[in-house]
C-alpha positions as CSV (number, residue, x, y, z in Angstrom):
1,M,-0.1,-0.1,0.0
2,G,1.5,3.2,1.1
3,V,0.6,6.6,2.2
4,Y,-1.0,9.0,-0.1
5,F,-1.4,12.8,0.2
6,Y,-5.1,13.9,0.0
7,N,-6.7,11.9,2.6
8,Q,-7.5,13.3,6.1
9,W,-4.5,11.7,7.9
10,Y,-1.6,12.8,5.7
11,D,-3.1,16.0,4.0
12,V,-0.7,18.0,6.0
13,L,2.1,16.8,3.6
14,N,0.2,18.3,0.7
15,N,1.6,21.5,-0.6
16,F,-1.8,23.1,-0.5
17,S,-2.6,22.4,3.3
18,A,-3.5,25.3,5.5
19,N,0.2,25.3,7.0
20,A,1.6,28.6,6.7
21,V,5.4,28.4,6.6
22,E,8.1,30.9,7.3
23,I,10.9,31.1,4.7
24,N,13.6,34.0,5.1
25,G,11.5,36.0,7.4
26,V,8.5,36.0,5.1
27,L,5.3,33.9,6.3
28,Y,3.7,32.2,3.5
29,P,0.2,30.9,3.7
30,T,1.1,27.5,2.5
31,S,4.3,25.8,1.2
32,E,3.0,26.1,-2.5
33,H,2.9,29.9,-2.0
34,A,6.5,29.7,-0.8
35,Y,7.4,27.3,-3.8
36,Q,5.9,29.4,-6.4
37,A,7.4,32.8,-5.2
38,A,10.7,31.0,-5.2
39,K,10.8,30.5,-8.8
40,C,9.6,34.1,-9.7
41,T,12.0,36.6,-10.2
42,D,9.9,39.6,-10.5
43,P,9.5,41.3,-7.0
44,R,5.9,42.4,-7.9
45,G,5.0,38.6,-8.9
46,K,6.5,37.6,-5.7
47,R,4.1,40.1,-3.8
48,E,1.1,38.9,-6.0
49,I,1.7,35.3,-5.5
50,L,2.4,36.0,-1.3
51,A,-1.0,37.9,-1.6
52,A,-3.1,35.0,-3.5
53,K,-6.2,33.7,-1.7
54,S,-5.4,30.2,-2.4
55,P,-2.4,27.9,-3.2
56,L,-4.1,27.2,-6.6
57,Q,-4.1,30.8,-7.2
58,A,-0.7,31.4,-6.2
59,K,0.3,28.5,-8.7
60,E,-1.7,30.1,-11.5
61,I,-0.2,33.6,-10.8
62,S,3.4,32.3,-10.8
63,N,2.6,30.1,-14.1
64,Q,0.5,32.3,-16.2
65,T,0.9,35.8,-15.1
66,Y,4.7,35.7,-14.2
67,G,5.7,32.3,-16.2
68,S,8.2,34.6,-18.2
69,A,9.8,35.8,-15.1
70,K,10.7,32.2,-13.8
71,D,14.3,31.6,-12.6
72,P,16.2,30.7,-15.7
73,H,17.9,28.2,-13.4
74,W,14.8,27.0,-11.7
75,N,15.2,23.4,-13.3
76,A,18.5,22.9,-11.5
77,K,17.4,24.1,-8.2
78,K,13.8,23.3,-7.7
79,L,14.5,20.1,-5.9
80,A,16.6,21.7,-3.3
81,V,14.3,24.8,-2.9
82,M,11.4,22.2,-2.4
83,E,13.4,20.3,0.2
84,S,14.1,23.7,2.1
85,I,10.5,24.6,2.1
86,L,9.2,21.3,3.3
87,R,12.1,21.0,6.1
88,A,10.8,24.4,7.2
89,K,7.1,23.1,7.2
90,F,8.2,20.0,9.2
91,E,10.0,22.1,11.9
92,Q,7.1,24.6,12.1
93,H,4.3,22.3,12.4
94,Q,4.0,19.3,15.0
95,E,0.9,17.7,12.9
96,V,3.6,17.4,10.1
97,R,6.0,15.8,12.1
98,D,3.3,13.5,13.8
99,A,2.2,12.4,10.3
100,L,5.7,11.5,9.4
101,V,6.0,9.5,12.4
102,Q,2.8,7.8,11.9
103,S,3.5,6.9,8.2
104,G,6.1,4.5,9.6
105,N,8.3,2.8,6.9
106,Q,5.5,3.2,4.4
107,D,6.2,4.8,0.9
108,I,4.8,8.3,0.6
109,A,3.3,9.6,-2.6
110,E,1.8,12.5,-3.9
111,D,-1.4,10.8,-5.3
112,S,-1.7,13.3,-8.3
113,P,-2.9,11.8,-11.5
114,V,-1.7,14.6,-13.5
115,D,1.8,15.4,-11.8
116,T,4.5,13.0,-12.9
117,F,7.4,15.0,-11.5
118,W,6.1,15.6,-7.9
119,G,3.6,13.1,-8.0
120,R,2.8,9.4,-8.9
121,G,0.9,10.4,-12.0
122,K,-2.2,8.6,-13.4
123,N,-0.6,5.1,-13.8
124,G,1.5,5.4,-10.6
125,T,4.5,5.5,-12.7
126,G,5.6,9.0,-12.1
127,E,8.9,10.3,-10.3
128,N,7.1,11.1,-6.9
129,H,9.9,13.6,-6.0
130,L,7.6,15.3,-3.2
131,G,7.2,12.0,-1.6
132,K,10.7,11.1,-2.0
133,I,11.8,14.3,0.0
134,W,9.3,13.6,2.7
135,M,10.6,10.2,3.0
136,K,14.1,11.8,3.3
137,I,13.2,13.9,5.9
138,R,11.4,11.2,8.0
139,S,14.5,9.0,7.6
140,E,16.3,11.6,9.5
141,L,13.8,11.5,12.6
């Protein structure tokens, strides 16, 4: 089996979960807000992403409105940036730590049918980098 995001016990591992995260003195409403702001090089875009009413809106602003302001080196650094954001979320929220402990040694996967990089994709063959980062953090407990 395994541990999948998008269920009541492990939803805190989801980047859209309502767990604010402070990164470099800035409080983001969700880890998705922090991630989307990190890839944007336009200061105005960063502010709009931070102010987005939802994580989905933060993603849309980043990709659609400020897509041309994406860090040109983003692909080389996105895994490290995501790991630093998830580590901050882990350190700042007891419920995240509890979910990782509760998951035991099970595989953790973002159960996204459309994301084959961060998630497991429609057929379960995706790269699941988000789950891999969570498992790495858990292994250090």
